C-alpha positions in Angstrom: 0.0 0.0 0.0 2.8 2.4 0.9 4.6 1.5 -2.3 1.5 2.4 -4.3 1.2 5.9 -2.5 5.0 6.5 -3.3 4.5 5.7 -6.9 1.5 8.1 -7.0 3.6 10.9 -5.5 6.5 10.3 -7.9 4.0 10.4 -10.8 2.7 13.7 -9.7 6.3 15.1 -9.3 7.1 14.0 -12.8 4.1 15.6 -14.4 4.6 18.8 -12.4 7.3 21.0 -13.8 8.5 24.5 -15.0 10.0 24.6 -18.5 12.1 27.4 -19.9 11.2 28.0 -23.6 14.5 29.2 -25.0 14.9 31.2 -28.3 15.6 28.5 -30.9 18.3 28.2 -33.5 16.4 27.7 -36.8 19.5 27.1 -38.9 23.1 25.8 -38.3 24.5 29.3 -38.7 22.0 31.2 -36.7 23.3 32.9 -33.5 20.6 35.5 -33.2 17.3 36.6 -34.7 14.2 38.8 -34.2 11.0 37.7 -32.3 8.6 38.9 -34.9 5.4 38.3 -33.0 4.1 36.2 -30.1 1.1 33.9 -31.1 0.3 33.4 -27.4 0.0 35.5 -24.2 0.5 34.9 -20.5 -2.2 32.6 -19.2 -2.8 30.8 -22.4 -2.9 27.0 -22.5 -0.9 25.5 -25.4 -0.5 22.0 -26.9 2.7 20.2 -27.7 4.1 21.4 -31.0 1.7 24.4 -31.1 3.2 27.5 -32.7 3.8 30.1 -30.0 5.7 32.7 -32.0 7.3 33.8 -35.4 11.0 34.2 -35.6 13.0 36.2 -38.2 16.2 34.2 -38.8 19.2 35.3 -41.0 17.3 33.7 -44.0 13.5 33.7 -43.4 10.6 33.9 -41.0 10.1 30.6 -39.2 7.6 29.3 -36.7 8.6 28.5 -33.0 6.8 25.5 -31.5 6.3 24.6 -28.0 8.1 21.3 -27.1 5.5 20.4 -24.4 1.9 21.1 -23.4 1.1 23.5 -20.5 0.3 27.0 -19.6 2.3 30.1 -20.6 3.1 31.6 -17.2 5.2 34.6 -18.5 6.7 36.1 -21.6 10.3 37.4 -21.1 11.2 38.6 -24.6 9.6 41.5 -26.4 8.1 41.1 -29.9 9.8 43.1 -32.6 13.2 43.0 -30.8 16.4 41.0 -31.6 17.2 38.1 -29.4 20.1 35.7 -29.0 19.8 31.9 -29.4 19.2 30.2 -26.0 17.7 33.3 -24.4 14.6 32.4 -22.2 11.6 33.6 -24.2 8.7 32.2 -22.1 8.1 30.2 -18.9 5.8 27.1 -19.4 4.1 25.5 -16.4 2.1 22.3 -16.3 0.2 22.3 -13.0 0.0 26.0 -12.0 3.3 26.0 -10.1 4.9 29.1 -8.5 7.0 30.4 -11.4 8.4 33.6 -9.9 11.9 32.1 -9.2 12.0 30.8 -12.8 11.3 34.3 -14.2 14.1 35.8 -12.1 16.5 33.1 -13.2 15.5 33.6 -16.9 16.0 37.3 -16.8 19.4 36.9 -15.2 20.4 34.4 -18.0 19.2 36.7 -20.7 21.3 39.6 -19.2 24.3 37.4 -19.1 24.0 36.3 -22.7 23.6 40.0 -23.8 26.7 41.0 -21.9 28.7 38.2 -23.3 27.7 39.0 -26.9 28.3 42.8 -26.6 30.9 43.8 -29.2 34.0 45.8 -28.2 33.8 49.5 -28.8 35.0 50.3 -32.4 37.8 52.6 -33.2 36.6 56.1 -34.2 36.1 56.4 -37.9 38.0 59.1 -39.8 36.0 62.2 -40.5 34.5 62.4 -44.0 33.2 65.7 -45.5 29.4 65.5 -45.5 29.1 66.3 -49.2 30.8 63.0 -50.0 28.3 60.9 -48.1 24.9 59.7 -49.0 22.2 58.5 -46.6 20.3 55.2 -47.2 21.2 52.9 -50.0 24.1 53.9 -52.2 22.8 54.7 -55.7 24.1 52.6 -58.5 26.7 54.1 -60.8 25.7 51.8 -63.6 23.7 53.3 -66.5 20.4 51.5 -66.8 19.4 51.1 -70.4 15.9 50.0 -71.0 15.6 47.6 -73.9 12.3 47.4 -75.9 10.5 44.1 -75.5 9.1 42.1 -78.4 5.4 42.7 -78.3 4.3 40.7 -81.2 2.9 37.2 -80.5 2.5 34.2 -82.8 0.2 31.3 -83.0 2.3 28.1 -83.6 1.9 24.4 -83.2 4.2 22.7 -80.6 5.9 20.6 -83.2 6.6 23.8 -85.4 8.0 25.6 -82.4 10.5 22.8 -81.6 11.7 22.8 -85.3 12.0 26.6 -85.3 14.0 26.6 -82.1 16.4 23.8 -83.3 17.1 25.6 -86.5 17.2 29.2 -85.1 14.4 30.7 -87.2 12.8 34.1 -86.7 9.1 33.5 -86.5 8.3 37.1 -87.6 9.5 36.0 -91.1 7.4 32.8 -91.2 4.0 33.1 -92.8 1.3 30.9 -91.0 -1.0 28.9 -93.3 -3.0 27.2 -90.5 -6.3 28.3 -89.0 -6.3 32.0 -87.8 -2.7 32.3 -89.2 -1.2 29.6 -87.1 2.3 28.5 -88.0 2.5 24.9 -88.9 5.3 22.4 -89.3 5.1 22.8 -93.1 5.4 26.6 -92.8 8.5 26.3 -90.7 10.1 23.7 -93.0 9.4 25.8 -96.0 11.0 28.9 -94.5 14.0 26.8 -93.4 14.5 25.5 -97.0 14.1 28.9 -98.4 16.5 30.5 -96.0 14.2 33.5 -95.4 13.8 33.3 -91.6 17.3 33.6 -90.1 17.6 35.2 -86.7 19.1 38.7 -86.4 17.9 40.2 -89.7 16.2 43.2 -88.1 17.1 45.3 -85.2 14.6 46.9 -82.8 14.6 50.6 -82.3 16.5 51.4 -79.1 15.0 53.6 -76.4 16.9 56.5 -74.9 18.9 55.3 -71.8 17.5 56.4 -68.5 20.1 57.6 -66.0 19.9 57.5 -62.2 21.1 60.9 -61.0 23.8 60.7 -58.3 23.3 63.0 -55.4 25.7 63.7 -52.5 24.1 66.5 -50.5 22.8 64.5 -47.5 24.4 63.7 -44.2 26.0 60.4 -43.6 24.3 57.4 -41.9 25.6 54.5 -40.0 23.7 51.3 -40.7 24.3 48.3 -38.3 24.5 44.9 -39.9 21.3 42.9 -39.9 21.4 39.2 -38.9 21.3 38.2 -42.6 24.2 40.6 -43.6 26.2 39.4 -40.6 26.0 35.7 -41.7 26.7 36.7 -45.4 29.8 38.6 -44.2 31.0 35.6 -42.1 30.4 33.0 -44.8 31.9 34.9 -47.8 34.9 35.9 -45.7 35.4 32.2 -44.8 34.9 31.2 -48.4 37.5 33.6 -49.9 40.0 32.9 -47.1 39.8 29.2 -47.0 38.8 28.1 -50.5 41.4 28.3 -53.3 39.2 29.6 -56.0 39.9 29.3 -59.8 37.7 30.6 -62.6 36.8 29.2 -66.0 34.8 31.2 -68.5 32.8 30.3 -71.7 31.3 32.3 -74.5 28.0 30.9 -75.7 26.2 31.7 -78.9 22.7 32.2 -77.5 20.7 33.0 -80.6 18.9 29.7 -80.7 18.4 29.9 -76.9 16.7 33.3 -77.2 14.5 32.0 -80.1 13.4 28.9 -78.1 12.3 31.0 -75.2 10.3 33.3 -77.5 8.7 30.3 -79.1 7.8 28.5 -75.9 6.2 31.6 -74.5 3.8 31.7 -77.5 2.1 28.6 -76.1 -1.0 29.3 -74.0 -0.2 29.3 -70.2 3.6 29.0 -70.7 6.0 31.5 -69.2 9.7 30.5 -69.6 12.8 32.7 -68.8 16.4 32.3 -70.0 17.3 31.5 -66.4 14.8 28.5 -66.5 16.6 27.1 -69.6 20.0 27.7 -68.0 18.9 25.8 -64.8 17.7 22.8 -67.0 21.0 22.8 -68.9 23.1 23.0 -65.8 21.0 20.1 -64.2 21.8 17.9 -67.3 25.4 18.9 -67.4 25.9 18.2 -63.6 24.6 14.6 -64.1 27.3 14.2 -66.8 30.0 15.8 -64.6 29.4 14.6 -61.0 32.8 16.0 -59.9 31.3 19.5 -60.1 28.0 18.4 -58.5 29.6 17.9 -55.1 30.4 19.2 -51.6 33.6 19.2 -49.7 33.9 19.3 -45.8 37.7 19.7 -45.7 38.4 15.9 -45.5 36.0 14.1 -47.8 34.3 14.9 -51.2 30.7 13.9 -51.6 29.5 13.6 -55.1 25.7 13.7 -55.8 23.6 11.9 -58.3 20.8 14.4 -57.9 21.1 17.9 -59.3 19.8 20.0 -56.4 20.5 23.5 -57.7 20.6 26.6 -55.4 19.3 29.8 -57.1 20.5 33.2 -55.9 17.5 35.4 -55.0 18.3 39.1 -54.3 16.5 40.6 -51.1 16.5 44.2 -49.9 19.0 43.2 -47.2 21.1 40.4 -48.8 20.9 37.2 -50.7 19.3 33.9 -50.2 19.6 30.6 -52.3 16.5 28.5 -52.3 16.9 25.1 -53.9 15.3 23.5 -57.0 15.5 19.8 -55.9 16.0 17.1 -58.5 16.2 19.7 -61.2 17.3 17.1 -63.7 13.8 15.4 -63.4 11.8 18.6 -64.1 10.8 20.1 -67.4 11.7 23.7 -68.3 8.2 24.7 -67.5 8.2 22.9 -64.1 11.6 24.6 -63.2 10.1 28.0 -64.0 7.1 27.3 -61.8 9.3 26.2 -59.0 11.7 29.1 -59.2 8.8 31.6 -59.1 7.2 30.0 -56.1 10.6 29.9 -54.2 11.5 33.5 -55.2 8.2 34.8 -54.0 8.5 32.9 -50.7 12.0 34.3 -50.3 10.8 37.9 -50.8 8.0 37.3 -48.3 10.3 35.8 -45.8 8.3 32.6 -45.8 11.0 30.0 -46.9 11.3 27.0 -44.6 14.9 25.9 -43.7 14.5 22.8 -45.7 14.0 24.9 -48.8 17.3 26.8 -48.6 19.7 24.5 -46.6 21.7 22.1 -48.7 22.0 22.0 -52.5 24.8 20.6 -54.6 25.5 23.5 -57.0 24.6 27.2 -57.2 23.7 29.6 -60.1 24.0 33.3 -59.7 22.5 35.2 -62.6 23.0 39.0 -63.0 21.9 39.0 -66.6 18.8 41.2 -65.9 21.1 44.0 -64.8 23.0 44.1 -68.1 26.2 42.8 -66.6 28.6 41.5 -69.3 30.9 39.3 -67.1 31.5 38.6 -63.4 32.9 36.0 -61.0 30.9 34.5 -58.1 32.2 33.3 -54.7 31.8 29.6 -54.0 29.0 28.8 -51.5 30.6 26.3 -49.1 30.4 23.3 -48.7 29.5 23.2 -52.4 32.6 23.0 -54.7 31.3 25.2 -57.6 29.1 28.1 -58.6 28.1 29.4 -62.0 28.0 33.2 -62.7 25.6 34.0 -65.6 26.0 37.4 -67.2 23.6 39.2 -69.6 22.8 38.2 -73.2 24.6 40.8 -75.4 24.0 41.6 -79.1 27.3 40.9 -80.8 28.5 39.6 -84.2 29.0 35.8 -84.4 30.7 33.6 -87.0 28.4 31.0 -88.6 30.1 29.0 -91.3 32.2 31.4 -93.3 30.0 34.5 -92.5 29.9 37.0 -89.8 26.3 37.7 -88.8 24.4 39.4 -86.0 23.9 37.3 -82.9 23.5 37.1 -79.2 26.4 36.2 -76.8 26.0 34.9 -73.3 29.1 34.7 -71.0 29.2 32.3 -68.1 32.0 31.8 -65.5 32.4 28.8 -63.3 34.1 29.4 -59.9 35.4 26.3 -58.4 37.1 24.9 -55.3 40.5 23.7 -56.5 40.9 21.3 -53.5 38.0 19.2 -55.0 37.8 20.2 -58.7 40.5 20.3 -61.3 40.7 22.7 -64.3 39.9 19.9 -66.7 36.7 19.0 -64.8 35.5 22.6 -64.9 36.4 22.9 -68.6 34.5 19.8 -69.5 31.4 20.8 -67.5 31.4 24.1 -69.3 31.8 22.4 -72.7 28.8 20.2 -72.0 26.8 23.3 -70.8 27.8 25.3 -74.0 26.7 22.4 -76.3 23.3 22.2 -74.5 22.7 26.0 -74.6 23.7 26.4 -78.2 21.4 23.4 -79.1 18.5 24.1 -76.8 16.0 21.8 -78.4 17.8 19.1 -76.4 16.5 20.8 -73.2 12.9 19.8 -74.2 13.7 16.1 -74.3 
């Protein structure tokens, strides 16, 4: 009988407890974040795994879940303020215990963590004349030139579109004989045989360039690093200091690639970008060259069968690289749909850690800014990253003739500890072949 009473008392003790809910680390690199909003208040009863708050990490907004069921006795962190990982955010009780001592202890721990993380006082910065400083974001010195978009649309059968893309035909010079002027297979073959539909015969009228006016008449401003910029600074410094980078560039005749994109977008409900086609081409090339599709931890190289491609997405305060998983299994259209969803989630701060952690290869595309060439920094532990510049109108040699064309320059940055120059060159050779013969991307 006494044993039964003792077991009952022990059972009550086990189910009666006070739990410190500590600010979680949502990613391996996270040391601090911002408590965006509490989803509970003191006195609320919560279930196990219930969302109690939203946390802004260095990459996205994530949900903080309660590890146990109970009652929220007190909230110790203020919403909208930064917090360090392992700070006590809330006190959870299970049986209405006296939690005053737990609150005092939690506040003391938080103060200790704040003191330990406080940076040393920086050296005074040299004085700079106010007229040389600009408050807020620094305006870009690059001249932005608006290029006219092709507004004409064509009705074309899918088979005819593939043939036209494979042979680099300009659809504006192909007469459609099908219903409502639809371009058919016969029309494309006829134009190809006659040689009357070559790309580059006409040039669009250029608009006047629009310049951003540089101003330097405002006072200077000191902007502290956000959690995202802090992590970016740490990782890129680590990459440049520890990884022996080397660079291999390739010049690609992109006339057929541009034509394929134009023709695909003629189909109802299809929206494809050049970047989507490049992702598809990289996925196929990575499968052929697994030495580039790899990670390196300093001791071992892991080569992957799946092409899980990280895509650089610019945010107001930095950069994030959501991943298109198994890109080699997706069509160009599916890749485009996936990239648009990931990019929107990134801009809304709604990416989950599983959507941006990992990846076997990265693509950084600055083509939309008119950049002609650049080199990217390897994203560790990956061993390579592809820098994609803009598509530029340049003369190209076809056969024994120099004709108008479009040139795309790409540069592969690689970790020389895991990748040799020949590996990088062979990968770019395969990529060049795919992009210059883009009908293969539709297979």
